MMTF fields as JSON, N, C-alpha, C and O atoms, coordinates in Angstrom:
{
  "mmtfVersion": "1.0.0",
  "mmtfProducer": "UNKNOWN",
  "numBonds": 507,
  "numAtoms": 508,
  "numGroups": 127,
  "numChains": 1,
  "numModels": 1,
  "chainsPerModel": [1],
  "groupsPerChain": [127],
  "chainIdList": ["A"],
  "bondAtomList": [4, 2, 8, 6, 12, 10, 16, 14, 20, 18, 24, 22, 28, 26, 32, 30, 36, 34, 40, 38, 44, 42, 48, 46, 52, 50, 56, 54, 60, 58, 64, 62, 68, 66, 72, 70, 76, 74, 80, 78, 84, 82, 88, 86, 92, 90, 96, 94, 100, 98, 104, 102, 108, 106, 112, 110, 116, 114, 120, 118, 124, 122, 128, 126, 132, 130, 136, 134, 140, 138, 144, 142, 148, 146, 152, 150, 156, 154, 160, 158, 164, 162, 168, 166, 172, 170, 176, 174, 180, 178, 184, 182, 188, 186, 192, 190, 196, 194, 200, 198, 204, 202, 208, 206, 212, 210, 216, 214, 220, 218, 224, 222, 228, 226, 232, 230, 236, 234, 240, 238, 244, 242, 248, 246, 252, 250, 256, 254, 260, 258, 264, 262, 268, 266, 272, 270, 276, 274, 280, 278, 284, 282, 288, 286, 292, 290, 296, 294, 300, 298, 304, 302, 308, 306, 312, 310, 316, 314, 320, 318, 324, 322, 328, 326, 332, 330, 336, 334, 340, 338, 344, 342, 348, 346, 352, 350, 356, 354, 360, 358, 364, 362, 368, 366, 372, 370, 376, 374, 380, 378, 384, 382, 388, 386, 392, 390, 396, 394, 400, 398, 404, 402, 408, 406, 412, 410, 416, 414, 420, 418, 424, 422, 428, 426, 432, 430, 436, 434, 440, 438, 444, 442, 448, 446, 452, 450, 456, 454, 460, 458, 464, 462, 468, 466, 472, 470, 476, 474, 480, 478, 484, 482, 488, 486, 492, 490, 496, 494, 500, 498, 504, 502],
  "bondOrderList": [1, 1, 1, 1, 1, 1, 1, 1, 1, 1, 1, 1, 1, 1, 1, 1, 1, 1, 1, 1, 1, 1, 1, 1, 1, 1, 1, 1, 1, 1, 1, 1, 1, 1, 1, 1, 1, 1, 1, 1, 1, 1, 1, 1, 1, 1, 1, 1, 1, 1, 1, 1, 1, 1, 1, 1, 1, 1, 1, 1, 1, 1, 1, 1, 1, 1, 1, 1, 1, 1, 1, 1, 1, 1, 1, 1, 1, 1, 1, 1, 1, 1, 1, 1, 1, 1, 1, 1, 1, 1, 1, 1, 1, 1, 1, 1, 1, 1, 1, 1, 1, 1, 1, 1, 1, 1, 1, 1, 1, 1, 1, 1, 1, 1, 1, 1, 1, 1, 1, 1, 1, 1, 1, 1, 1, 1],
  "groupList": [{"groupName": "MET", "atomNameList": ["N", "CA", "C", "O"], "elementList": ["N", "C", "C", "O"], "formalChargeList": [0, 0, 0, 0], "bondAtomList": [1, 0, 2, 1, 3, 2], "bondOrderList": [1, 1, 2], "singleLetterCode": "M", "chemCompType": "L-PEPTIDE LINKING"}, {"groupName": "LYS", "atomNameList": ["N", "CA", "C", "O"], "elementList": ["N", "C", "C", "O"], "formalChargeList": [0, 0, 0, 0], "bondAtomList": [1, 0, 2, 1, 3, 2], "bondOrderList": [1, 1, 2], "singleLetterCode": "K", "chemCompType": "L-PEPTIDE LINKING"}, {"groupName": "ILE", "atomNameList": ["N", "CA", "C", "O"], "elementList": ["N", "C", "C", "O"], "formalChargeList": [0, 0, 0, 0], "bondAtomList": [1, 0, 2, 1, 3, 2], "bondOrderList": [1, 1, 2], "singleLetterCode": "I", "chemCompType": "L-PEPTIDE LINKING"}, {"groupName": "LEU", "atomNameList": ["N", "CA", "C", "O"], "elementList": ["N", "C", "C", "O"], "formalChargeList": [0, 0, 0, 0], "bondAtomList": [1, 0, 2, 1, 3, 2], "bondOrderList": [1, 1, 2], "singleLetterCode": "L", "chemCompType": "L-PEPTIDE LINKING"}, {"groupName": "THR", "atomNameList": ["N", "CA", "C", "O"], "elementList": ["N", "C", "C", "O"], "formalChargeList": [0, 0, 0, 0], "bondAtomList": [1, 0, 2, 1, 3, 2], "bondOrderList": [1, 1, 2], "singleLetterCode": "T", "chemCompType": "L-PEPTIDE LINKING"}, {"groupName": "SER", "atomNameList": ["N", "CA", "C", "O"], "elementList": ["N", "C", "C", "O"], "formalChargeList": [0, 0, 0, 0], "bondAtomList": [1, 0, 2, 1, 3, 2], "bondOrderList": [1, 1, 2], "singleLetterCode": "S", "chemCompType": "L-PEPTIDE LINKING"}, {"groupName": "PHE", "atomNameList": ["N", "CA", "C", "O"], "elementList": ["N", "C", "C", "O"], "formalChargeList": [0, 0, 0, 0], "bondAtomList": [1, 0, 2, 1, 3, 2], "bondOrderList": [1, 1, 2], "singleLetterCode": "F", "chemCompType": "L-PEPTIDE LINKING"}, {"groupName": "ALA", "atomNameList": ["N", "CA", "C", "O"], "elementList": ["N", "C", "C", "O"], "formalChargeList": [0, 0, 0, 0], "bondAtomList": [1, 0, 2, 1, 3, 2], "bondOrderList": [1, 1, 2], "singleLetterCode": "A", "chemCompType": "L-PEPTIDE LINKING"}, {"groupName": "GLY", "atomNameList": ["N", "CA", "C", "O"], "elementList": ["N", "C", "C", "O"], "formalChargeList": [0, 0, 0, 0], "bondAtomList": [1, 0, 2, 1, 3, 2], "bondOrderList": [1, 1, 2], "singleLetterCode": "G", "chemCompType": "PEPTIDE LINKING"}, {"groupName": "GLU", "atomNameList": ["N", "CA", "C", "O"], "elementList": ["N", "C", "C", "O"], "formalChargeList": [0, 0, 0, 0], "bondAtomList": [1, 0, 2, 1, 3, 2], "bondOrderList": [1, 1, 2], "singleLetterCode": "E", "chemCompType": "L-PEPTIDE LINKING"}, {"groupName": "TYR", "atomNameList": ["N", "CA", "C", "O"], "elementList": ["N", "C", "C", "O"], "formalChargeList": [0, 0, 0, 0], "bondAtomList": [1, 0, 2, 1, 3, 2], "bondOrderList": [1, 1, 2], "singleLetterCode": "Y", "chemCompType": "L-PEPTIDE LINKING"}, {"groupName": "PRO", "atomNameList": ["N", "CA", "C", "O"], "elementList": ["N", "C", "C", "O"], "formalChargeList": [0, 0, 0, 0], "bondAtomList": [1, 0, 2, 1, 3, 2], "bondOrderList": [1, 1, 2], "singleLetterCode": "P", "chemCompType": "L-PEPTIDE LINKING"}, {"groupName": "ASP", "atomNameList": ["N", "CA", "C", "O"], "elementList": ["N", "C", "C", "O"], "formalChargeList": [0, 0, 0, 0], "bondAtomList": [1, 0, 2, 1, 3, 2], "bondOrderList": [1, 1, 2], "singleLetterCode": "D", "chemCompType": "L-PEPTIDE LINKING"}, {"groupName": "VAL", "atomNameList": ["N", "CA", "C", "O"], "elementList": ["N", "C", "C", "O"], "formalChargeList": [0, 0, 0, 0], "bondAtomList": [1, 0, 2, 1, 3, 2], "bondOrderList": [1, 1, 2], "singleLetterCode": "V", "chemCompType": "L-PEPTIDE LINKING"}, {"groupName": "GLN", "atomNameList": ["N", "CA", "C", "O"], "elementList": ["N", "C", "C", "O"], "formalChargeList": [0, 0, 0, 0], "bondAtomList": [1, 0, 2, 1, 3, 2], "bondOrderList": [1, 1, 2], "singleLetterCode": "Q", "chemCompType": "L-PEPTIDE LINKING"}, {"groupName": "ASN", "atomNameList": ["N", "CA", "C", "O"], "elementList": ["N", "C", "C", "O"], "formalChargeList": [0, 0, 0, 0], "bondAtomList": [1, 0, 2, 1, 3, 2], "bondOrderList": [1, 1, 2], "singleLetterCode": "N", "chemCompType": "L-PEPTIDE LINKING"}, {"groupName": "ARG", "atomNameList": ["N", "CA", "C", "O"], "elementList": ["N", "C", "C", "O"], "formalChargeList": [0, 0, 0, 0], "bondAtomList": [1, 0, 2, 1, 3, 2], "bondOrderList": [1, 1, 2], "singleLetterCode": "R", "chemCompType": "L-PEPTIDE LINKING"}, {"groupName": "HIS", "atomNameList": ["N", "CA", "C", "O"], "elementList": ["N", "C", "C", "O"], "formalChargeList": [0, 0, 0, 0], "bondAtomList": [1, 0, 2, 1, 3, 2], "bondOrderList": [1, 1, 2], "singleLetterCode": "H", "chemCompType": "L-PEPTIDE LINKING"}, {"groupName": "CYS", "atomNameList": ["N", "CA", "C", "O"], "elementList": ["N", "C", "C", "O"], "formalChargeList": [0, 0, 0, 0], "bondAtomList": [1, 0, 2, 1, 3, 2], "bondOrderList": [1, 1, 2], "singleLetterCode": "C", "chemCompType": "L-PEPTIDE LINKING"}, {"groupName": "TRP", "atomNameList": ["N", "CA", "C", "O"], "elementList": ["N", "C", "C", "O"], "formalChargeList": [0, 0, 0, 0], "bondAtomList": [1, 0, 2, 1, 3, 2], "bondOrderList": [1, 1, 2], "singleLetterCode": "W", "chemCompType": "L-PEPTIDE LINKING"}],
  "groupTypeList": [0, 1, 1, 2, 3, 4, 3, 3, 2, 5, 5, 2, 6, 7, 4, 7, 2, 6, 7, 8, 9, 10, 11, 12, 13, 5, 2, 1, 12, 3, 14, 8, 7, 2, 1, 7, 8, 1, 13, 7, 13, 2, 12, 13, 15, 8, 7, 16, 5, 6, 1, 1, 8, 17, 2, 11, 4, 7, 2, 9, 6, 8, 5, 5, 7, 1, 15, 3, 7, 1, 3, 3, 11, 1, 12, 1, 15, 4, 3, 13, 13, 7, 10, 18, 8, 8, 11, 8, 18, 5, 7, 10, 1, 16, 8, 7, 7, 7, 7, 9, 1, 3, 8, 10, 1, 15, 2, 1, 17, 3, 5, 7, 8, 2, 5, 8, 19, 1, 1, 7, 8, 8, 1, 3, 7, 1, 1],
  "groupIdList": [1, 2, 3, 4, 5, 6, 7, 8, 9, 10, 11, 12, 13, 14, 15, 16, 17, 18, 19, 20, 21, 22, 23, 24, 25, 26, 27, 28, 29, 30, 31, 32, 33, 34, 35, 36, 37, 38, 39, 40, 41, 42, 43, 44, 45, 46, 47, 48, 49, 50, 51, 52, 53, 54, 55, 56, 57, 58, 59, 60, 61, 62, 63, 64, 65, 66, 67, 68, 69, 70, 71, 72, 73, 74, 75, 76, 77, 78, 79, 80, 81, 82, 83, 84, 85, 86, 87, 88, 89, 90, 91, 92, 93, 94, 95, 96, 97, 98, 99, 100, 101, 102, 103, 104, 105, 106, 107, 108, 109, 110, 111, 112, 113, 114, 115, 116, 117, 118, 119, 120, 121, 122, 123, 124, 125, 126, 127],
  "secStructList": [7, 2, 2, 2, 2, 2, 2, 2, 2, 2, 2, 2, 2, 2, 2, 2, 2, 2, 6, 6, 7, 7, 7, 5, 7, 7, 2, 2, 2, 2, 2, 2, 2, 2, 2, 2, 6, 7, 3, 3, 3, 3, 3, 7, 1, 7, 2, 2, 2, 2, 2, 2, 7, 5, 7, 6, 6, 7, 3, 3, 2, 2, 2, 2, 1, 6, 6, 2, 2, 2, 2, 1, 7, 1, 7, 6, 6, 1, 3, 3, 3, 3, 3, 7, 1, 1, 6, 6, 7, 7, 6, 2, 2, 2, 2, 2, 2, 2, 2, 2, 2, 6, 6, 7, 7, 3, 3, 3, 3, 7, 6, 6, 2, 2, 2, 2, 2, 2, 2, 6, 6, 7, 7, 7, 5, 7, 7],
  "xCoordList": [-1.511, -0.409, -0.581, -0.178, -1.276, -1.481, -2.351, -2.159, -3.269, -4.158, -3.364, -3.588, -2.557, -1.81, -0.872, -0.765, -0.179, 0.703, 0.009, 0.544, -1.23, -2.063, -2.394, -2.23, -2.857, -3.242, -2.095, -2.288, -0.894, 0.252, 0.664, 1.004, 0.598, 0.932, -0.087, 0.291, -1.334, -2.517, -2.23, -2.254, -1.934, -1.588, -0.478, -0.592, 0.642, 1.84, 1.423, 1.8, 0.619, 0.229, -0.642, -0.412, -1.585, -2.507, -1.806, -2.181, -0.798, 0.089, 0.814, 0.88, 1.409, 2.145, 1.267, 1.683, 0.095, -0.767, -1.15, -1.181, -1.432, -1.722, -0.69, -0.941, 0.543, 1.68, 1.727, 1.556, 1.974, 2.133, 0.828, 0.763, -0.321, -1.572, -1.884, -1.623, -2.34, -2.571, -3.996, -4.68, -4.451, -5.93, -6.141, -5.223, -7.431, -7.895, -8.176, -8.523, -7.959, -8.29, -9.454, -9.484, -10.271, -11.374, -10.913, -10.089, -11.377, -11.117, -11.425, -10.543, -12.42, -12.731, -11.769, -11.364, -11.321, -10.352, -8.983, -8.227, -8.665, -7.369, -7.421, -6.431, -8.557, -8.606, -8.465, -7.76, -9.13, -8.997, -7.558, -7.073, -6.84, -5.319, -4.494, -3.538, -4.805, -3.949, -4.079, -3.093, -5.394, -5.757, -5.101, -4.71, -5.008, -4.39, -2.906, -2.215, -2.391, -0.97, -0.321, 0.842, -1.152, -0.81, -0.611, -0.774, -0.288, -0.108, 1.128, 1.543, 1.627, 2.654, 1.993, 1.652, 1.818, 1.061, 2.116, 2.988, 2.018, 3.028, 2.188, 1.299, 2.472, 1.919, 2.742, 3.919, 2.233, 2.914, 2.41, 2.457, 1.94, 1.404, 2.421, 2.119, 3.644, 4.708, 4.797, 3.795, 5.891, 6.242, 5.288, 4.798, 4.976, 4.049, 2.667, 2.147, 2.064, 0.816, 0.873, -0.005, 2.054, 2.19, 2.245, 1.687, 2.893, 2.897, 1.534, 1.219, 0.727, -0.642, -1.618, -2.594, -1.37, -2.132, -2.145, -2.422, -1.839, -1.751, -2.384, -2.781, -2.51, -3.24, -2.177, -0.965, -2.739, -1.819, -0.957, -1.389, 0.216, 1.311, 2.062, 3.085, 1.472, 2.044, 3.371, 3.764, 4.109, 5.565, 5.425, 4.735, 6.032, 6.121, 7.225, 8.392, 6.669, 7.428, 8.532, 9.63, 8.275, 9.292, 10.667, 11.704, 10.615, 11.842, 12.306, 13.423, 11.539, 11.956, 12.185, 12.43, 12.116, 12.233, 13.508, 13.482, 14.576, 15.896, 15.95, 16.595, 15.235, 15.328, 14.103, 13.863, 13.352, 12.176, 12.384, 11.569, 13.44, 13.734, 13.908, 13.666, 14.332, 14.584, 13.281, 13.038, 12.452, 11.174, 10.047, 9.084, 10.141, 9.095, 9.368, 10.531, 8.336, 8.615, 9.509, 9.6, 10.11, 11.021, 10.213, 10.698, 8.991, 8.228, 7.636, 6.801, 8.059, 7.721, 6.269, 5.724, 5.508, 4.086, 3.197, 1.993, 3.767, 3.007, 2.204, 2.69, 1.017, 0.194, 0.8, 1.065, 1.072, 1.528, 0.566, 0.179, 0.206, -0.959, -0.359, 0.215, -0.451, 0.148, -1.164, -2.19, -0.983, -2.135, -1.637, -0.536, -2.464, -2.108, -3.288, -3.988, -3.628, -4.578, -6.042, -6.842, -6.434, -7.709, -7.913, -6.907, -9.058, -9.452, -8.785, -8.579, -8.47, -7.872, -6.347, -5.722, -5.755, -4.419, -3.698, -4.149, -2.635, -1.804, -0.516, 0.264, -0.133, 1.148, 1.438, 2.579, 0.423, 0.476, 1.557, 2.379, 1.365, 2.246, 3.682, 4.335, 4.243, 5.643, 5.901, 6.834, 5.153, 5.233, 5.066, 5.908, 4.021, 3.727, 4.769, 5.201, 5.222, 6.344, 7.614, 8.323, 7.88, 9.104, 9.094, 10.029, 7.953, 7.666, 7.869, 8.617, 7.167, 7.241, 8.742, 9.243, 9.368, 10.909, 11.62, 12.634, 11.258, 11.895, 11.513, 12.055, 10.501, 10.068, 8.852, 8.481, 8.078, 6.834, 5.804, 5.793, 4.954, 4.063, 2.658, 1.886, 2.242, 0.844, 0.588, 0.376, 0.606, 0.585, -0.714, -1.146, -1.412, -2.664, -2.627, -1.662, -3.794, -3.917, -5.169, -6.236, -5.084, -6.262, -6.629, -6.063, -7.593, -7.915, -8.563, -8.369, -9.278, -10.014, -8.983, -9.393, -7.687, -6.737, -6.988, -7.961, -6.16, -6.379, -7.564, -8.09, -8.094, -9.393, -10.529, -11.432, -10.516, -11.639, -11.487, -12.465, -10.315, -10.092, -10.681, -11.441, -10.288, -10.906, -12.35, -12.987, -13.013, -14.328, -15.169, -16.247, -14.45, -15.091, -14.924, -15.398, -14.217, -14.092, -12.923, -12.866, -11.893, -10.72, -9.911, -9.883, -9.239, -8.465, -7.148, -6.722, -6.523, -5.306, -4.076, -4.217, -2.987, -1.857, -1.044, -0.964, -0.436, 0.395, 1.856, 2.12, 2.772, 4.136, 4.92, 6.137],
  "yCoordList": [30.284, 29.88, 29.858, 28.915, 31.072, 31.255, 30.071, 29.659, 29.629, 28.626, 27.258, 26.502, 27.038, 25.751, 25.774, 24.812, 26.875, 27.036, 26.937, 26.39, 27.503, 27.452, 25.918, 25.341, 25.344, 23.95, 22.964, 22.017, 23.24, 22.542, 22.737, 21.782, 23.936, 24.293, 23.684, 23.15, 23.721, 23.034, 21.643, 21.105, 20.907, 19.538, 19.064, 18.104, 19.892, 19.591, 19.753, 18.946, 20.854, 21.154, 19.986, 19.501, 19.603, 18.598, 17.275, 16.582, 16.91, 15.704, 15.889, 14.911, 17.01, 17.257, 16.962, 16.256, 17.539, 17.454, 15.956, 15.58, 15.181, 13.824, 12.698, 11.495, 13.285, 12.303, 11.685, 12.367, 10.327, 9.693, 9.358, 8.918, 9.516, 9.082, 7.634, 7.516, 6.687, 5.417, 4.886, 5.071, 4.261, 3.799, 2.897, 2.295, 2.826, 2.047, 0.617, 0.425, -0.463, -1.835, -2.216, -1.638, -2.999, -3.3, -4.614, -5.401, -4.782, -5.901, -7.166, -8.024, -7.38, -8.552, -8.79, -9.936, -7.712, -7.9, -8.264, -9.0, -7.73, -8.095, -9.511, -10.209, -10.059, -11.335, -12.284, -13.287, -11.994, -12.834, -12.856, -13.919, -11.707, -11.71, -12.442, -13.105, -12.37, -13.116, -14.648, -15.358, -15.091, -16.426, -17.044, -18.21, -16.073, -16.508, -16.355, -16.718, -15.777, -15.597, -14.636, -14.765, -13.61, -12.611, -11.236, -10.27, -11.073, -9.731, -9.748, -10.781, -8.522, -8.361, -7.312, -6.225, -7.595, -6.768, -6.127, -6.812, -4.835, -4.03, -3.427, -2.613, -3.832, -3.353, -2.239, -2.473, -0.974, 0.164, 0.643, 1.819, -0.358, -0.049, -0.096, 0.33, -0.646, -0.716, -2.116, -2.829, -2.497, -3.767, -4.267, -5.386, -3.515, -3.981, -4.325, -5.386, -3.486, -3.737, -5.074, -5.932, -5.189, -6.363, -7.615, -8.633, -7.597, -8.879, -9.1, -10.267, -8.178, -8.434, -9.013, -9.681, -8.779, -9.369, -8.503, -7.304, -9.197, -8.358, -9.159, -10.296, -8.626, -9.228, -10.371, -10.157, -11.537, -12.819, -12.34, -11.498, -12.854, -12.598, -11.171, -10.926, -10.298, -8.977, -9.083, -9.903, -7.969, -7.599, -6.424, -5.433, -6.575, -5.442, -4.522, -4.857, -3.313, -2.385, -1.736, -1.501, -1.426, -0.717, -1.397, -0.79, -2.781, -3.451, -3.96, -4.475, -3.883, -4.49, -3.488, -3.889, -2.066, -1.021, -1.192, -1.031, -1.502, -1.532, -2.69, -2.604, -3.846, -4.984, -5.295, -6.428, -4.273, -4.369, -4.902, -5.692, -4.508, -4.976, -6.489, -7.076, -7.117, -8.591, -9.164, -10.272, -8.638, -9.3, -9.124, -9.889, -8.011, -8.025, -8.886, -9.185, -9.308, -10.191, -9.443, -8.216, -10.254, -9.665, -9.083, -8.185, -9.523, -8.91, -7.564, -7.487, -6.55, -5.082, -4.975, -3.96, -5.799, -5.564, -6.217, -6.242, -6.844, -7.6, -6.544, -5.428, -6.859, -5.949, -5.779, -6.793, -4.555, -4.246, -3.39, -2.3, -3.933, -3.202, -2.808, -3.643, -1.498, -0.939, -0.571, -0.149, -0.79, -0.343, 0.058, -0.318, 0.824, 1.15, 1.044, 0.043, 1.925, 1.637, 1.724, 0.919, 2.556, 2.683, 3.94, 4.577, 4.327, 5.34, 6.705, 7.431, 7.056, 8.355, 8.369, 9.405, 7.132, 6.925, 7.221, 6.749, 7.972, 8.111, 7.507, 7.683, 6.817, 6.121, 5.2, 5.053, 4.611, 3.678, 4.204, 3.501, 5.519, 6.112, 5.861, 5.823, 5.673, 5.306, 4.046, 3.974, 3.082, 1.661, 1.827, 1.363, 2.465, 2.464, 3.264, 2.825, 4.445, 5.146, 4.417, 4.538, 3.613, 2.759, 1.751, 1.554, 1.219, 0.048, 0.905, 0.48, 2.064, 2.772, 3.11, 2.973, 3.566, 3.866, 2.724, 2.919, 1.509, 0.35, -0.129, -1.072, 0.679, 0.356, -0.3, -0.508, -0.709, -1.374, -0.463, 0.718, -0.885, -0.125, -0.223, 0.686, -1.364, -1.723, -1.571, -2.574, -0.41, -0.123, 0.386, 1.41, -0.26, 0.159, 0.354, 0.008, 0.947, 1.102, 0.653, 0.945, -0.127, -0.505, 0.449, 0.516, 1.311, 2.565, 1.983, 2.55, 0.899, 0.382, -0.047, -0.19, -0.228, -0.649, -1.755, -2.466, -2.018, -3.211, -3.143, -4.204, -2.003, -1.859, -2.299, -3.008, -1.95, -2.329, -3.839, -4.528, -4.27, -5.729, -6.569, -7.511, -6.176, -6.939, -6.753, -7.771, -5.708, -5.411, -6.326, -6.824, -6.498, -7.278, -8.803, -9.665, -9.07, -10.544, -11.18, -12.407, -10.333, -10.904, -11.616, -11.255, -12.657, -13.468, -12.67, -11.959, -12.727, -12.154, -13.185, -14.3, -12.767, -13.77, -13.011, -11.783, -13.811, -13.333, -13.784, -14.918, -12.912, -13.257, -12.728, -12.907],
  "zCoordList": [-28.105, -27.452, -25.945, -25.263, -25.376, -24.031, -23.346, -22.202, -24.176, -23.839, -23.664, -22.719, -24.506, -24.511, -23.382, -22.621, -23.256, -22.043, -20.681, -19.718, -20.645, -19.355, -19.155, -18.08, -20.255, -20.037, -19.654, -18.892, -20.224, -19.948, -18.355, -17.656, -17.933, -16.562, -15.662, -14.619, -15.976, -15.089, -15.022, -13.915, -16.147, -16.224, -15.246, -14.484, -15.373, -14.579, -13.048, -12.197, -12.758, -11.404, -10.811, -9.703, -11.575, -11.232, -10.939, -9.993, -11.73, -11.548, -10.346, -9.601, -9.978, -8.858, -7.542, -6.624, -7.552, -6.498, -6.038, -4.866, -7.157, -6.916, -6.99, -6.921, -7.144, -7.147, -5.752, -4.742, -5.728, -4.303, -3.791, -2.644, -4.542, -4.082, -4.726, -5.923, -4.144, -4.553, -4.518, -3.512, -5.529, -5.603, -4.453, -3.895, -4.11, -3.018, -3.622, -4.787, -2.57, -2.892, -1.924, -0.838, -2.177, -1.313, -0.385, -0.852, 0.709, 1.599, 0.766, 0.769, 0.134, -0.724, -1.774, -1.969, -2.544, -3.592, -3.05, -3.684, -1.846, -1.172, -0.763, -0.98, -0.144, 0.316, -0.851, -0.741, -1.995, -3.253, -3.739, -4.126, -3.736, -4.199, -3.234, -3.637, -1.935, -0.864, -1.248, -1.444, -1.338, -1.596, -2.85, -2.896, -3.957, -5.228, -5.223, -6.176, -4.067, -3.991, -4.906, -5.288, -5.268, -6.254, -5.691, -6.437, -4.492, -3.963, -2.916, -2.391, -2.699, -1.691, -0.753, -1.219, 0.473, 1.532, 2.451, 2.987, 2.616, 3.501, 4.643, 4.393, 5.904, 7.104, 7.594, 7.865, 7.748, 8.215, 9.635, 9.994, 10.376, 11.723, 12.934, 14.049, 12.626, 13.528, 14.199, 14.225, 14.704, 15.264, 16.22, 16.064, 17.221, 18.291, 17.799, 18.143, 17.023, 16.256, 15.499, 15.594, 14.685, 13.74, 14.575, 14.164, 15.735, 16.55, 17.166, 17.401, 17.444, 17.878, 16.801, 17.143, 15.665, 14.592, 13.289, 13.276, 12.279, 10.903, 9.823, 10.076, 8.591, 7.453, 7.11, 7.065, 6.888, 6.512, 5.346, 4.559, 5.238, 4.31, 4.424, 3.786, 5.265, 5.336, 5.92, 6.751, 5.266, 5.655, 6.724, 6.486, 7.762, 8.742, 8.145, 7.943, 7.897, 7.118, 8.011, 7.506, 9.368, 10.145, 10.184, 9.915, 10.559, 10.603, 9.409, 9.369, 8.336, 7.038, 5.958, 4.82, 6.261, 5.392, 4.574, 3.354, 5.199, 4.665, 3.703, 2.658, 4.065, 3.2, 2.391, 1.973, 2.189, 1.42, 0.047, -0.432, -0.611, -1.944, -2.052, -3.106, -0.947, -0.867, -0.53, -1.007, 0.165, 0.59, -0.312, -0.276, -1.231, -2.239, -3.469, -3.737, -4.244, -5.367, -6.415, -6.468, -7.18, -8.337, -9.408, -10.096, -9.618, -10.724, -10.321, -9.42, -10.967, -10.534, -10.914, -10.482, -11.632, -11.833, -10.999, -11.254, -9.85, -8.884, -8.132, -7.95, -7.701, -6.891, -5.584, -4.938, -5.08, -3.742, -3.017, -3.438, -1.918, -1.062, 0.172, 0.871, 0.531, 1.805, 2.583, 2.049, 3.912, 4.811, 6.226, 6.627, 6.97, 8.279, 9.135, 8.982, 10.024, 11.078, 10.582, 11.059, 9.738, 9.204, 8.326, 8.013, 7.927, 7.163, 7.395, 6.423, 8.517, 8.773, 8.871, 9.093, 8.69, 8.776, 7.365, 6.321, 7.398, 6.096, 6.23, 5.294, 7.229, 7.353, 6.193, 5.753, 5.731, 4.623, 3.508, 2.918, 3.375, 2.252, 2.278, 1.235, 3.528, 3.579, 2.87, 2.07, 3.107, 2.589, 1.054, 0.286, 0.64, -0.739, -1.471, -2.537, -0.964, -1.559, -1.745, -2.744, -0.681, -0.703, -1.954, -2.731, -1.968, -3.042, -4.49, -5.371, -4.611, -5.817, -6.168, -7.284, -5.052, -5.378, -5.806, -6.475, -5.532, -5.807, -7.323, -7.901, -7.844, -9.226, -9.423, -10.578, -8.339, -8.452, -9.114, -8.767, -10.011, -10.673, -10.353, -10.659, -9.7, -9.364, -7.821, -7.139, -7.317, -5.867, -5.459, -5.99, -4.522, -4.032, -2.416, -1.735, -1.902, -0.567, -0.022, -0.562, 1.147, 1.85, 2.703, 3.794, 2.37, 3.152, 4.562, 5.638, 4.435, 5.554, 6.761, 7.913, 6.413, 7.349, 8.098, 7.844, 9.081, 9.979, 10.753, 11.09, 11.106, 11.806, 10.856, 11.3, 9.713, 8.784, 8.393, 8.104, 8.401, 8.101, 9.19, 8.965, 10.412, 11.637, 11.634, 11.906, 11.393, 11.357, 10.486, 10.81, 9.199, 8.218, 8.508, 7.767, 9.638, 10.01, 9.36, 9.268, 8.858, 8.243, 9.273, 10.449, 8.794, 9.7, 9.977, 9.067, 11.07, 11.521, 11.62, 12.122, 11.153, 11.386, 12.484, 12.481, 13.434, 14.528, 14.365, 13.963, 14.672, 14.484, 15.645, 15.702]
}
């Protein structure tokens, strides 16, 4: 019984530690999903950065946070990708968590961020 209880507690603890973590998506996979029209992209870099250039189709999270439910697709299984500045940035979690709170189930993180996107030669949209 002690072993089962220990295992149960360990499982709950491990789940709590990794809650809110999102799997990574590659630049290539994201580009393919954008081209196919099968992704919602959330930019969490802020309005100024967004205006300078963002991943095509991205939603600027800061000014859209309150309206995110209206801006994201109705299908809760749609791939949602959140990103911020680059590998060391964790601001993407705000956008990812907001989508998760709205019930989206397929949320990923572009850990390369906008800096990796640019470095890979990805096109930028300006708004």
